[in-house]
C-alpha positions as CSV (number, residue, x, y, z in Angstrom):
1,M,0.0,0.0,0.0
2,T,1.4,3.5,-0.9
3,V,0.1,6.8,0.0
4,E,1.2,10.2,-1.4
5,L,0.2,13.6,-0.1
6,V,-0.1,15.4,-3.6
7,K,-1.5,18.7,-2.5
8,H,-3.1,20.4,0.6
9,S,-4.4,23.4,2.0
10,A,-4.6,22.3,5.7
11,A,-3.4,23.8,9.0
12,D,-4.6,24.1,12.6
13,T,-5.0,27.8,11.8
14,D,-7.7,26.8,9.4
15,V,-9.8,25.3,12.2
16,L,-9.1,28.5,14.5
17,W,-10.0,30.8,11.7
18,A,-13.2,29.1,11.0
19,A,-14.2,28.9,14.9
20,R,-13.4,32.2,15.9
21,V,-15.4,34.1,13.1
22,S,-18.5,33.5,15.4
23,T,-17.3,35.4,18.1
24,A,-14.7,37.9,16.7
25,G,-15.4,38.1,13.1
26,E,-12.6,38.0,10.5
27,Q,-9.2,37.9,12.0
28,S,-5.6,38.1,10.6
29,L,-3.2,35.3,10.7
30,D,-1.1,37.1,13.2
31,E,-4.2,37.6,15.5
32,I,-4.8,33.8,15.3
33,N,-1.2,32.9,16.1
34,K,-0.4,35.3,18.9
35,D,-1.5,33.0,21.7
36,P,-0.5,29.2,21.2
37,E,-2.0,27.9,24.3
38,R,-5.2,29.6,23.8
39,S,-5.3,28.1,20.3
40,K,-4.6,24.6,21.7
41,G,-7.4,24.9,24.1
42,L,-9.7,26.1,21.6
43,I,-9.0,23.1,19.3
44,N,-9.5,20.7,22.0
45,Y,-12.8,22.2,23.2
46,L,-14.2,22.0,19.7
47,M,-13.2,18.2,19.4
48,R,-14.4,17.5,23.0
49,D,-17.8,19.1,22.5
50,R,-18.0,17.9,18.9
51,H,-18.3,21.2,17.2
52,G,-17.4,19.7,13.9
53,S,-17.8,22.3,11.1
54,P,-14.5,24.3,11.9
55,F,-12.6,21.1,11.0
56,E,-14.0,21.2,7.5
57,H,-12.3,24.4,6.2
58,N,-9.2,22.6,4.8
59,S,-8.4,20.1,1.9
60,M,-6.0,17.3,1.5
61,T,-5.4,15.3,-1.7
62,F,-3.8,11.8,-1.5
63,F,-2.8,9.4,-4.2
64,V,-3.4,6.0,-3.0
65,T,-2.3,2.6,-4.4
66,A,-3.9,-0.5,-3.2
67,P,-5.9,-3.6,-4.2
68,L,-9.4,-3.2,-5.5
69,F,-11.0,-4.9,-2.4
70,V,-9.5,-2.1,-0.3
71,F,-10.9,0.6,-2.6
72,R,-14.4,-1.1,-2.5
73,E,-14.3,-0.5,1.3
74,F,-12.7,3.0,1.2
75,H,-15.8,4.2,-1.3
76,R,-18.2,3.4,1.4
77,H,-17.0,6.8,2.8
78,R,-18.8,9.2,1.0
79,V,-19.4,12.5,3.1
80,G,-16.8,14.9,2.7
81,W,-14.7,12.6,0.0
82,S,-14.1,12.9,-3.5
83,Y,-12.5,10.3,-5.6
84,N,-11.3,9.7,-9.0
85,E,-9.9,6.0,-9.7
86,E,-7.8,4.3,-12.6
87,S,-10.2,3.1,-15.2
88,G,-10.0,-0.2,-16.8
89,R,-12.3,1.0,-19.5
90,Y,-9.8,3.2,-20.8
91,R,-6.4,1.8,-20.3
92,E,-5.0,-1.7,-20.0
93,L,-4.5,-2.8,-16.5
94,E,-1.0,-3.6,-15.4
95,P,-0.3,-7.2,-13.8
96,V,0.3,-5.9,-10.3
97,F,-1.4,-8.2,-7.6
98,Y,-1.7,-8.2,-3.8
99,V,0.0,-11.5,-2.1
100,P,0.0,-11.2,1.6
101,D,3.5,-11.4,3.3
102,A,4.4,-13.4,6.5
103,E,3.4,-10.4,8.8
104,R,-0.4,-10.8,7.8
105,K,-2.5,-12.8,10.1
106,L,-4.4,-15.4,8.2
107,V,-6.6,-17.1,10.5
108,Q,-9.9,-15.8,11.9
109,R,-11.0,-17.4,15.3
110,G,-14.3,-16.6,16.9
111,R,-17.8,-15.7,15.4
112,P,-18.6,-12.3,13.6
113,G,-18.7,-9.4,16.0
114,K,-16.4,-11.2,18.5
115,Y,-13.5,-12.5,16.9
116,E,-9.6,-12.1,16.4
117,F,-7.1,-12.9,13.8
118,V,-3.9,-15.0,14.4
119,Q,-0.8,-15.9,12.6
120,G,-1.2,-18.7,10.2
121,T,1.1,-21.5,9.8
122,P,4.2,-21.6,7.3
123,E,2.0,-24.3,5.3
124,Q,-1.0,-21.8,5.3
125,L,1.2,-19.1,4.2
126,E,2.5,-21.3,1.4
127,I,-1.0,-22.2,0.3
128,V,-2.0,-18.5,0.1
129,E,1.1,-17.4,-1.9
130,R,0.9,-20.3,-4.3
131,T,-2.7,-20.4,-4.9
132,M,-3.1,-16.6,-5.2
133,S,-0.2,-16.4,-7.7
134,D,-1.5,-19.3,-9.8
135,A,-4.9,-17.6,-9.8
136,Y,-3.6,-14.2,-10.6
137,E,-1.4,-15.7,-13.5
138,R,-4.5,-17.5,-15.1
139,S,-6.8,-14.5,-14.7
140,Y,-4.3,-12.2,-16.3
141,A,-3.6,-14.5,-19.1
142,A,-7.3,-14.7,-19.9
143,Y,-7.4,-10.9,-19.8
144,Q,-4.5,-10.6,-22.3
145,E,-6.1,-13.3,-24.5
146,M,-9.2,-11.4,-24.9
147,L,-7.5,-8.1,-25.4
148,A,-5.3,-9.8,-28.1
149,S,-8.7,-10.9,-29.9
150,G,-10.1,-7.5,-30.0
151,V,-12.4,-7.9,-27.0
152,A,-13.0,-4.2,-25.4
153,R,-10.9,-3.6,-22.3
154,E,-14.1,-2.8,-20.4
155,V,-15.5,-6.6,-21.2
156,A,-11.9,-8.1,-20.6
157,R,-11.4,-6.6,-17.4
158,A,-14.3,-8.9,-15.8
159,T,-12.1,-11.7,-15.5
160,L,-9.3,-9.8,-13.2
161,P,-9.6,-10.4,-9.4
162,V,-10.2,-7.9,-6.5
163,G,-6.4,-8.6,-5.7
164,L,-5.4,-6.3,-8.5
165,Y,-3.8,-2.9,-7.6
166,S,-5.5,0.3,-8.7
167,S,-4.8,3.9,-7.9
168,M,-6.9,6.9,-7.2
169,Y,-7.0,10.6,-6.0
170,A,-8.8,10.8,-2.7
171,T,-9.5,14.3,-1.4
172,C,-11.0,15.0,2.0
173,N,-11.0,17.5,4.9
174,A,-9.8,16.8,8.4
175,R,-13.4,15.9,9.7
176,S,-13.9,13.4,7.2
177,L,-10.6,12.0,7.6
178,M,-11.2,11.6,11.4
179,H,-14.4,9.8,10.6
180,F,-12.4,7.4,8.3
181,L,-9.7,6.9,10.9
182,G,-12.2,6.2,13.5
183,L,-13.5,3.3,11.7
184,R,-10.4,2.0,9.8
185,T,-7.9,1.9,12.4
186,Q,-7.4,0.1,15.8
187,H,-5.9,2.4,18.5
188,E,-5.4,2.1,22.2
189,L,-6.8,5.8,22.7
190,A,-10.0,4.9,20.9
191,K,-13.0,5.1,23.0
192,V,-15.0,3.1,20.3
193,P,-13.7,-0.1,19.2
194,S,-13.0,-0.9,15.7
195,F,-12.2,-3.9,13.7
196,P,-10.8,-2.9,10.2
197,Q,-9.2,-5.2,7.7
198,R,-5.6,-4.9,7.9
199,E,-5.0,-3.8,4.4
200,I,-7.2,-0.8,4.6
201,E,-5.7,0.0,8.1
202,M,-2.5,0.3,6.6
203,V,-3.6,2.9,4.2
204,A,-5.4,4.7,6.9
205,E,-2.1,4.8,9.0
206,L,-0.2,6.2,6.1
207,M,-2.8,8.8,5.6
208,E,-2.8,9.7,9.4
209,A,0.9,10.0,9.5
210,E,0.7,12.9,6.7
211,W,-2.3,14.5,8.4
212,A,-0.8,14.6,11.8
213,R,2.3,16.5,10.3
214,L,-0.1,19.1,8.8
215,M,-2.3,19.6,11.7
216,P,-0.3,18.5,14.9
217,L,-2.9,20.5,17.2
218,T,-5.9,19.0,15.7
219,H,-4.5,15.2,15.6
220,A,-3.5,15.6,19.2
221,A,-7.0,16.7,20.2
222,F,-8.5,13.8,18.1
223,N,-6.2,11.3,20.2
224,A,-6.8,13.2,23.4
225,N,-10.6,12.9,23.0
226,G,-10.9,9.2,22.4
227,R,-10.4,9.4,18.5
228,V,-14.1,10.3,18.0
229,A,-14.6,12.6,14.9
230,P,-16.5,15.7,15.9
């Protein structure tokens, strides 16, 4: 999984500027920055009491590369998100597929809603690697055969599995990203438990690291208040 922050207009001052207009009207950047402790306290107050709209006045655009099954989960997040994904209708798709490595826990124990994942055996890992690789090779060969015969790309792509890598631009604001992180990461500070699939959690962790760098006060307040989006 890879995540690149390609452009942004996002800073803690965006939150402060939006929040203070309700009591102080328009303020300059110098006025906003003159009392750092007050600024930190205001952002924490907004997060704690769930005054969410000031966290929407910013923008981050990420270029994400991940398997199709990750994007299918990702696109469940609609409010505050915009997506443009690579299209198999208009370009020939490259044979890049996802195979879990040894760190990926393979075995699910327990019933839905009350389960955990544990490490697989070396034999299970070998089966996963071998059968996935074989299936990918066969499906991509079928895809290439159809293309070579003149079948349209939008038809031929139907043979490709969800382990195929795709890429997209994903644009969000801090509030929508916090909702995403609250659902798609497990964290010791979270008040509400979440059980994300590991592959989308890997994407979420990379996005969070970029956001934390841009908006450290907002990120700290998110963690301090149980990682619940305002």
